[in-house]
C-alpha positions in Angstrom: 195.8 -85.6 230.0 197.8 -86.2 233.1 196.7 -83.1 234.7 200.0 -81.1 234.2 200.2 -78.3 231.9 202.2 -79.3 228.7 204.9 -77.2 227.5 203.2 -74.9 224.9 206.1 -72.6 223.7 208.4 -70.0 224.8 207.4 -66.8 226.5 205.1 -65.3 227.2 204.7 -68.8 228.8 201.3 -70.3 228.0 199.8 -72.8 230.3 196.6 -75.0 230.6 194.8 -75.2 233.8 192.2 -77.7 234.7 189.0 -76.1 235.9 185.8 -77.8 236.9 184.0 -77.9 233.6 187.0 -77.9 231.2 190.4 -76.5 230.4 191.6 -72.9 230.8 194.5 -72.1 228.4 196.3 -69.0 229.5 198.2 -66.9 227.2 200.7 -65.6 229.8 201.4 -68.3 232.4 198.2 -68.5 234.4 196.4 -66.7 237.2 199.4 -66.6 239.3 201.7 -64.7 236.7 200.9 -61.1 236.2 203.0 -59.4 233.8 202.8 -57.7 230.3 199.6 -56.6 228.5 198.4 -60.2 227.8 198.1 -61.1 231.8 194.8 -62.8 232.6 194.0 -63.5 228.9 192.7 -67.1 228.4 190.3 -69.3 226.5 188.2 -71.9 228.1 187.4 -75.2 226.4 185.2 -77.9 227.4 186.8 -81.2 228.1 184.9 -83.0 225.3 186.3 -80.8 222.7 190.0 -81.6 223.2 190.1 -84.8 221.3 188.6 -83.3 218.3 190.9 -80.3 218.4 194.0 -82.4 218.6 193.1 -84.5 215.9 192.3 -81.5 213.7 195.7 -80.2 214.6 197.4 -83.5 213.8 195.5 -83.5 210.3 196.7 -80.0 209.6 200.4 -81.0 210.6 200.2 -84.2 208.3 199.1 -81.9 205.5 202.1 -79.8 206.1 204.3 -82.8 205.8 202.6 -83.6 202.5 203.2 -80.1 201.3 206.7 -80.0 202.5 207.2 -83.5 200.6 205.9 -82.0 197.3 208.1 -78.8 197.8 211.0 -81.1 198.4 210.4 -83.0 195.2 209.9 -79.8 193.2 213.0 -78.2 194.3 215.0 -81.5 193.5 216.2 -82.3 197.2 215.6 -86.2 196.6 217.0 -88.1 199.6 217.7 -84.9 201.7 214.1 -83.9 201.1 212.8 -87.2 202.3 215.3 -87.1 205.4 214.0 -83.6 206.1 210.4 -84.7 206.2 211.3 -87.6 208.3 213.2 -85.7 210.8 210.4 -83.1 211.1 207.9 -86.1 211.6 210.0 -87.9 214.1 211.0 -84.7 216.2 207.5 -83.4 216.4 205.9 -86.8 216.5 203.2 -85.7 213.7 202.2 -89.0 212.5 202.5 -90.9 215.9 199.2 -92.0 217.3 197.4 -89.7 219.4 196.8 -91.0 223.0 193.7 -89.0 223.5 190.8 -90.4 225.7 187.6 -88.4 225.7 186.9 -86.7 229.2 183.9 -87.8 231.1 
């Protein structure tokens, strides 16, 4: 939201670029990096789509935590299972409130 590309993972180095009518997500580091067969591959998103997409990802990840909790209970991890779920939630900020303002 600040205009800088967030860290999206390891190589091939995905990047987000602000373009006039939205966001361009580059699979391999944006227009200035030309390497590999995926160079130049991108997806364009309108600004207005971002809050809904991020909320959807958060719902999916909360569902993952719920499934992980059920699994940990089923295999008898007890407190270790709860600690695992808590650590994953904390480190990935899954249930933290999203600071997502709609673009205008």
